[in-house]
Backbone bond lengths (Angstrom), bond angles and torsions (degrees), N, CA, C in turn:
res aa  C-N    CA-C-N  psi(-1)  N-CA   C-N-CA  omega(-1)  CA-C   N-CA-C  phi
1 M - - - 1.458 - - 1.485 103.60 -
2 N 1.242 113.22 131.11 1.462 123.95 173.85 1.530 116.46 -122.77
3 K 1.293 119.77 170.85 1.503 119.09 -174.67 1.399 107.84 -62.15
4 L 1.355 122.99 -42.23 1.475 124.76 -174.81 1.434 113.26 -61.44
5 D 1.298 119.24 -48.71 1.421 124.35 172.96 1.557 113.76 -57.20
6 Y 1.274 115.44 -47.41 1.506 119.91 175.84 1.555 109.23 -50.58
7 R 1.337 111.27 -59.21 1.513 113.11 176.93 1.357 120.35 -53.23
8 Q 1.280 118.30 -42.08 1.524 124.51 -179.77 1.495 110.66 -66.86
9 E 1.328 122.21 -48.47 1.380 131.38 174.09 1.465 111.26 -49.82
10 I 1.301 115.25 -52.72 1.538 117.56 -176.92 1.570 110.47 -68.73
11 A 1.306 114.19 -39.31 1.490 115.44 173.39 1.504 110.43 -60.70
12 A 1.293 119.08 -47.10 1.457 118.52 178.38 1.570 116.31 -56.58
13 A 1.370 109.85 -34.32 1.569 119.43 -175.88 1.592 101.63 -73.16
14 L 1.208 118.25 -47.94 1.447 118.80 -178.22 1.635 113.42 -60.90
15 R 1.293 117.68 -42.75 1.313 122.87 173.83 1.496 117.07 -60.08
16 R 1.331 112.60 -41.52 1.433 117.25 170.00 1.415 121.62 -55.71
17 E 1.421 111.34 -42.46 1.373 123.37 179.72 1.504 115.09 -75.88
18 L 1.350 115.51 -42.13 1.461 124.78 -174.14 1.591 120.04 -111.39
19 G 1.286 111.85 -15.87 1.486 115.96 -174.88 1.605 103.03 87.59
20 G 1.438 105.71 -167.09 1.521 113.47 -170.87 1.466 107.20 -120.84
21 S 1.272 119.74 17.00 1.441 124.57 -178.72 1.536 119.63 -85.82
22 H 1.171 122.13 174.57 1.542 125.89 177.03 1.411 105.54 -60.42
23 Q 1.349 126.98 -34.57 1.436 127.26 177.95 1.460 112.21 -66.28
24 A 1.354 121.76 -26.95 1.369 118.49 174.47 1.577 112.40 -70.45
25 I 1.377 118.21 -31.57 1.374 123.87 177.50 1.527 109.79 -66.62
26 K 1.344 112.23 -46.06 1.569 121.52 178.65 1.620 108.50 -56.44
27 A 1.252 113.08 -53.65 1.414 119.16 -177.35 1.502 113.99 -56.99
28 S 1.225 120.99 -44.27 1.418 131.23 176.43 1.568 109.97 -63.91
29 M 1.318 119.07 -37.44 1.446 126.73 173.98 1.519 105.89 -67.06
30 N 1.312 116.71 -48.07 1.562 115.59 -171.96 1.598 107.31 -70.59
31 W 1.299 114.70 -34.13 1.488 116.12 -178.80 1.511 112.72 -66.35
32 T 1.361 118.07 -37.42 1.461 122.24 -172.15 1.534 115.52 -113.12
33 G 1.240 118.33 -16.43 1.527 121.55 -175.60 1.615 113.38 77.21
34 A 1.321 113.36 12.89 1.376 125.84 178.69 1.603 110.89 -72.53
35 S 1.271 114.76 153.88 1.479 118.06 -179.70 1.575 106.08 -72.66
36 E 1.476 115.30 168.05 1.329 120.43 178.03 1.467 107.91 -66.29
37 R 1.185 124.46 -43.58 1.537 128.03 -179.07 1.443 107.76 -54.77
38 T 1.283 122.21 -50.08 1.484 126.45 179.60 1.465 110.71 -60.56
39 A 1.399 120.60 -51.74 1.433 120.40 174.58 1.546 113.09 -52.08
40 K 1.303 116.31 -44.16 1.510 120.10 -174.71 1.602 104.39 -63.17
41 N 1.383 120.48 -42.22 1.366 126.76 -177.91 1.596 112.02 -59.79
42 W 1.330 112.70 -35.36 1.458 123.29 -175.55 1.647 101.37 -72.09
43 L 1.243 115.77 -51.69 1.546 120.18 -175.89 1.517 108.72 -64.01
44 A 1.362 119.98 -35.97 1.371 121.75 -175.87 1.563 111.21 -79.23
45 G 1.317 113.23 -15.70 1.443 118.76 179.87 1.619 113.58 76.95
46 T 1.404 112.88 22.76 1.433 117.18 176.44 1.519 115.86 -87.11
47 H 1.276 107.88 -28.72 1.485 117.44 176.16 1.579 105.65 -136.87
48 G 1.353 117.88 157.22 1.410 124.44 174.97 1.565 116.00 -114.20
49 P 1.167 115.98 147.73 1.468 118.29 176.98 1.615 112.62 -64.58
50 T 1.377 110.32 142.42 1.517 111.85 175.08 1.478 110.73 -122.91
51 G 1.339 117.43 165.34 1.380 120.18 168.70 1.489 122.47 44.18
52 E 1.239 123.31 -133.28 1.516 122.30 177.47 1.556 115.95 -44.81
53 H 1.400 113.58 -42.52 1.487 117.37 176.08 1.570 115.38 -52.46
54 L 1.276 111.01 -50.02 1.414 121.57 -178.87 1.679 111.04 -60.71
55 I 1.343 108.77 -44.77 1.547 112.95 176.72 1.436 108.72 -63.22
56 E 1.306 125.91 -44.64 1.356 122.99 178.81 1.534 119.10 -64.03
57 L 1.342 111.35 -33.26 1.521 116.65 173.12 1.463 110.85 -65.94
58 M 1.263 114.12 -42.73 1.587 119.18 177.42 1.510 108.81 -61.55
59 R 1.350 116.12 -47.67 1.456 113.48 172.07 1.509 126.29 -53.53
60 H 1.229 112.63 -28.28 1.432 121.56 -173.61 1.686 111.23 -104.04
61 S 1.351 112.95 -23.31 1.376 113.83 -175.08 1.509 111.42 -126.27
62 D 1.351 113.17 119.42 1.615 115.22 177.17 1.513 102.60 -66.27
63 E 1.245 131.03 -41.34 1.384 124.34 -178.56 1.455 120.68 -57.96
64 V 1.265 116.35 -38.92 1.457 125.66 169.67 1.515 113.72 -64.32
65 A 1.388 114.63 -46.56 1.497 118.87 -179.09 1.605 106.17 -64.77
66 E 1.275 116.64 -45.38 1.523 118.70 -179.38 1.573 110.99 -61.82
67 T 1.402 113.01 -39.66 1.418 114.63 179.35 1.669 118.02 -61.49
68 V 1.497 103.29 -38.75 1.447 107.62 179.99 1.464 116.04 -72.21
69 L 1.387 115.95 -33.39 1.369 124.92 173.46 1.528 112.22 -57.42
70 A 1.501 114.04 -45.88 1.320 120.79 -175.38 1.536 107.78 -72.30
71 L 1.254 121.91 -37.53 1.426 122.53 -177.18 1.637 113.14 -64.93
72 C 1.446 110.34 -24.10 1.447 114.59 179.86 1.483 112.40 -101.48
73 G 1.447 116.27 16.09 1.399 121.49 176.70 1.497 119.42 78.63
74 R 1.390 115.05 19.20 1.475 116.98 -168.76 1.618 104.78 -119.34
75 S 1.249 116.30 44.96 1.455 120.54 175.85 1.672 109.42 -62.90
76 D 1.240 115.99 -25.21 1.432 114.44 176.74 1.625 112.99 -60.38
77 V 1.378 115.38 -31.57 1.419 119.69 175.52 1.502 116.23 -66.41
78 C 1.391 112.55 -34.10 1.475 121.96 170.05 1.429 111.18 -53.68
79 I 1.373 110.83 -54.72 1.553 113.64 -173.40 1.602 108.85 -66.41
80 S 1.253 119.53 -36.12 1.535 119.93 179.16 1.550 107.25 -59.69
81 L 1.359 114.37 -43.58 1.568 118.09 -177.76 1.458 104.48 -66.67
82 E 1.289 127.71 -51.85 1.341 125.80 178.33 1.467 118.57 -48.98
83 L 1.352 110.27 -44.78 1.533 117.41 179.95 1.554 114.32 -66.15
84 A 1.399 109.67 -34.25 1.560 116.91 179.31 1.665 101.87 -70.88
85 C 1.168 121.67 -41.31 1.521 121.63 -174.50 1.572 105.64 -67.92
86 L 1.362 116.61 -42.38 1.503 116.56 176.67 1.499 116.48 -62.88
87 R 1.325 112.29 -34.24 1.477 113.76 175.94 1.391 116.18 -69.75
88 T 1.257 117.53 -39.41 1.492 123.26 179.97 1.615 105.20 -66.49
89 A 1.352 118.80 -41.52 1.468 116.90 175.38 1.526 114.50 -60.55
90 L 1.370 111.18 -45.80 1.488 115.06 178.40 1.466 113.79 -56.99
91 V 1.421 117.91 -49.15 1.473 122.22 -179.18 1.451 104.48 -53.21
92 R 1.431 123.95 -50.91 1.440 130.72 -176.83 1.488 114.39 -53.43
93 M 1.377 110.12 -40.38 1.506 116.90 -179.41 1.473 114.00 -78.20
94 L 1.393 118.49 -31.91 1.506 120.46 172.04 1.488 112.13 -76.43
95 T 1.319 125.41 -23.07 1.319 126.40 170.55 1.411 113.61 -68.14
96 T 1.410 114.31 -48.22 1.419 123.69 175.38 1.536 111.48 -53.07
97 A 1.405 114.28 -49.83 1.460 118.10 -177.78 1.430 114.56 -66.28
98 D 1.325 119.99 -30.08 1.450 124.87 177.39 1.602 109.14 -69.71
99 E 1.524 114.86 -37.25 1.441 113.41 177.42 1.448 114.72 -69.89
100 I 1.472 111.66 -36.25 1.493 111.65 178.10 1.536 114.09 -64.17
101 M 1.341 114.18 -39.46 1.453 122.56 -179.69 1.514 116.07 -71.78
102 G 1.341 113.14 -21.14 1.414 123.25 -179.57 1.595 105.72 76.51
103 T 1.254 121.11 29.13 1.485 119.92 176.70 1.541 110.44 -106.47
104 E 1.300 112.15 151.70 1.497 121.12 177.58 1.425 112.31 -94.85
105 T 1.394 116.69 141.20 1.440 116.98 179.14 1.535 112.73 -93.86
């Protein structure tokens, strides 16, 4: 892993999550408190977020969080998180179906 790969991977993750518009820059700024120039650099891949900014991006962006975990060889954690989310959604759907059908679980 080198700095260029890191910067490009984070930029790609942000673009997947937010697109490439000015709204993407604004969202990154709102999430992190970073300046417009800094957010533009992240999206362009010329600079990568560090420290608190990276944590805030991971807090708000599943794409960034998954990318960081993959970059450090922890893709297994991503799979566990996805399974937990799927399970929660499935339980919610089954509860709703039972309520609609009037059956008790």
